[in-house]
Structure formats: C-alpha cells, structure tokens
One Martini backbone bead per residue (centre of mass of N, CA, C, O) as a GRO file, in nm:
protein
  140
    1MET     BB    1   0.087   0.039   0.029
    2ALA     BB    2   0.071   0.362  -0.029
    3ARG     BB    3   0.179   0.654   0.080
    4ALA     BB    4   0.081   0.969   0.090
    5GLY     BB    5   0.385   1.092   0.064
    6HIS     BB    6   0.410   0.997  -0.249
    7TYR     BB    7   0.237   1.230  -0.321
    8ARG     BB    8   0.219   1.489  -0.581
    9PHE     BB    9   0.169   1.798  -0.642
   10ARG     BB   10   0.178   1.994  -0.948
   11GLY     BB   11   0.341   2.305  -0.946
   12ARG     BB   12   0.323   2.656  -0.917
   13ARG     BB   13   0.352   2.931  -0.765
   14ALA     BB   14   0.087   3.171  -0.804
   15THR     BB   15  -0.063   3.473  -0.902
   16GLY     BB   16  -0.394   3.534  -1.039
   17ALA     BB   17  -0.503   3.262  -1.084
   18ARG     BB   18  -0.806   3.091  -1.176
   19SER     BB   19  -0.743   2.844  -1.313
   20PHE     BB   20  -0.753   2.504  -1.202
   21PHE     BB   21  -0.727   2.381  -1.500
   22ALA     BB   22  -0.560   2.222  -1.727
   23ARG     BB   23  -0.525   2.198  -2.053
   24GLU     BB   24  -0.625   1.876  -2.193
   25ALA     BB   25  -0.605   1.592  -2.344
   26GLY     BB   26  -0.846   1.404  -2.250
   27PRO     BB   27  -0.972   1.274  -1.937
   28THR     BB   28  -0.741   1.417  -1.802
   29ARG     BB   29  -0.672   1.639  -1.537
   30THR     BB   30  -0.498   1.917  -1.409
   31LEU     BB   31  -0.423   2.045  -1.105
   32ALA     BB   32  -0.363   2.402  -1.019
   33VAL     BB   33  -0.345   2.460  -0.715
   34THR     BB   34  -0.095   2.658  -0.641
   35GLN     BB   35  -0.216   2.908  -0.812
   36SER     BB   36  -0.443   2.979  -0.568
   37ALA     BB   37  -0.266   3.107  -0.356
   38LEU     BB   38  -0.316   3.226  -0.012
   39PRO     BB   39  -0.238   3.432   0.213
   40VAL     BB   40  -0.189   3.384   0.568
   41THR     BB   41  -0.242   3.582   0.902
   42HIS     BB   42  -0.414   3.469   1.099
   43HIS     BB   43  -0.340   3.416   1.428
   44GLY     BB   44  -0.020   3.459   1.366
   45SER     BB   45   0.041   3.374   1.086
   46ALA     BB   46   0.319   3.242   0.894
   47ASP     BB   47   0.429   3.129   0.599
   48PHE     BB   48   0.126   3.105   0.473
   49THR     BB   49  -0.060   2.887   0.228
   50LEU     BB   50  -0.379   2.868   0.059
   51SER     BB   51  -0.562   2.613  -0.148
   52PRO     BB   52  -0.835   2.569  -0.282
   53ILE     BB   53  -1.030   2.295  -0.399
   54LEU     BB   54  -1.304   2.209  -0.231
   55ARG     BB   55  -1.669   2.267  -0.235
   56GLY     BB   56  -1.905   2.094  -0.070
   57ALA     BB   57  -2.126   1.908   0.060
   58HIS     BB   58  -2.172   1.958   0.381
   59ASP     BB   59  -1.925   2.148   0.437
   60LEU     BB   60  -1.703   2.036   0.251
   61HIS     BB   61  -1.343   2.077   0.268
   62THR     BB   62  -1.057   2.151   0.052
   63ALA     BB   63  -0.696   2.177   0.092
   64TRP     BB   64  -0.391   2.343   0.023
   65ILE     BB   65  -0.089   2.353   0.212
   66HIS     BB   66   0.177   2.602   0.296
   67LEU     BB   67   0.498   2.589   0.471
   68ALA     BB   68   0.750   2.759   0.535
   69PRO     BB   69   1.019   2.793   0.683
   70GLY     BB   70   0.901   2.863   1.009
   71GLY     BB   71   0.616   2.824   0.984
   72VAL     BB   72   0.266   2.927   1.082
   73ILE     BB   73  -0.040   2.820   1.241
   74GLY     BB   74  -0.225   2.969   1.431
   75ARG     BB   75  -0.400   2.968   1.708
   76HIS     BB   76  -0.717   2.799   1.681
   77GLU     BB   77  -1.045   2.737   1.599
   78ALA     BB   78  -1.232   2.486   1.495
   79SER     BB   79  -1.511   2.506   1.283
   80SER     BB   80  -1.444   2.198   1.231
   81GLU     BB   81  -1.369   1.912   1.136
   82GLN     BB   82  -1.016   1.813   1.100
   83LEU     BB   83  -0.775   1.709   0.840
   84LEU     BB   84  -0.426   1.663   0.855
   85LEU     BB   85  -0.215   1.587   0.563
   86ILE     BB   86   0.094   1.495   0.527
   87THR     BB   87   0.322   1.522   0.223
   88SER     BB   88   0.556   1.715   0.319
   89GLY     BB   89   0.777   1.731   0.547
   90ASP     BB   90   0.713   1.906   0.855
   91ALA     BB   91   0.542   1.879   1.182
   92GLU     BB   92   0.384   2.071   1.448
   93VAL     BB   93   0.116   1.964   1.661
   94SER     BB   94  -0.155   2.129   1.838
   95GLY     BB   95  -0.394   2.092   2.064
   96ALA     BB   96  -0.572   2.144   2.342
   97ASP     BB   97  -0.302   2.074   2.516
   98GLY     BB   98  -0.039   2.216   2.362
   99GLN     BB   99   0.117   1.963   2.262
  100PRO     BB  100   0.358   1.872   2.074
  101LYS     BB  101   0.345   1.695   1.753
  102ARG     BB  102   0.505   1.486   1.527
  103ARG     BB  103   0.481   1.512   1.167
  104SER     BB  104   0.477   1.314   0.877
  105PRO     BB  105   0.471   1.173   0.595
  106GLY     BB  106   0.143   1.013   0.608
  107GLU     BB  107   0.050   1.189   0.843
  108ALA     BB  108  -0.196   1.284   1.090
  109ALA     BB  109  -0.454   1.529   1.202
  110LEU     BB  110  -0.720   1.554   1.446
  111PHE     BB  111  -0.980   1.794   1.466
  112LEU     BB  112  -1.217   1.924   1.650
  113ALA     BB  113  -1.479   2.099   1.708
  114GLY     BB  114  -1.337   2.386   1.873
  115GLU     BB  115  -1.049   2.323   1.858
  116LEU     BB  116  -0.740   2.404   1.970
  117HIS     BB  117  -0.488   2.489   1.721
  118GLU     BB  118  -0.142   2.418   1.583
  119THR     BB  119   0.115   2.482   1.315
  120ARG     BB  120   0.449   2.384   1.259
  121SER     BB  121   0.769   2.457   1.062
  122ALA     BB  122   1.107   2.429   1.021
  123GLN     BB  123   1.134   2.304   0.699
  124GLY     BB  124   0.858   2.259   0.587
  125MET     BB  125   0.514   2.224   0.424
  126ASP     BB  126   0.281   1.996   0.310
  127ALA     BB  127  -0.084   1.985   0.272
  128VAL     BB  128  -0.400   1.832   0.342
  129VAL     BB  129  -0.730   1.966   0.391
  130ILE     BB  130  -1.021   1.832   0.579
  131GLU     BB  131  -1.346   1.971   0.613
  132GLY     BB  132  -1.634   1.869   0.830
  133ALA     BB  133  -1.911   1.756   0.905
  134GLY     BB  134  -1.866   1.412   0.989
  135LEU     BB  135  -1.562   1.323   0.954
  136VAL     BB  136  -1.525   1.113   1.184
  137ALA     BB  137  -1.747   0.908   1.089
  138ALA     BB  138  -1.601   0.856   0.807
  139LEU     BB  139  -1.326   0.723   0.923
  140ARG     BB  140  -1.456   0.445   1.047
   0.00000   0.00000   0.00000
C-alpha cells in the first residue's frame, strides 16, 4: 500500500491565476492547485499559504496548504472537524492540550470542532486539509 507522502501535486505557486484546471487532451485533467495560493496571516500565522481545492456538499472543504521553513498556522479554534494530512516536509501540531506532536509525510492530525490547535514547521511543509461536519464518523 502506498503511503500518502508518496503523492505530490505538481505545479508552481503563482498569484492571480483563476483557472484551476490545466487544459489537456483526453479524459485526465491536471489540477493547478498551487496557482490559487492565498497568503494567510490570521491568528498570528506566518509564511502560510492556502489553496482551496473543493467546496462540497454538507460544508465539506478541501485545501492544499504550504508552510515555508519556520512557518506557523497560528493557534485558533477549528470551525468544524478537520483532518491535516502531511504530504511533504515536517510539522509540529498541537491540539487542545497545547503539547506539540511531530507529524511526518503520510501521517495526519485530527482536530474536533471547536478544538484549539496550531501547526508549525521548522523545515517547511505541504499538506492537504479536509474539513467538515461528520468527518470523524466518515473516518471510522
């Protein structure tokens, strides 16, 4: 079984790009996810960009996030259940207890709705975030 850390989204970070899909012949389309990266500075966040991927039914959202080396997603309350899946780099995540736990590619952190949490990365990190009500039940 392949680990999630072996998958990489390809593309370069750029600003101002609106089209999410590259135009290609055939049935397969390439998602230019990182071209829609938005800088985030809320809650004391730094060196953090977020690229929305999907906004689905039942408030299910998916995003690609990038932390540059030394970056931080500041401590904030989860608006809904949230899964952070590390795809490259390293991360230290802390939940309600405030105790940092190291996460590596292929590992994930799960935060419950209303839980205070924070993510930091000394070397830089890419991850996929999935959030929405009922996420915990769907994981079982």
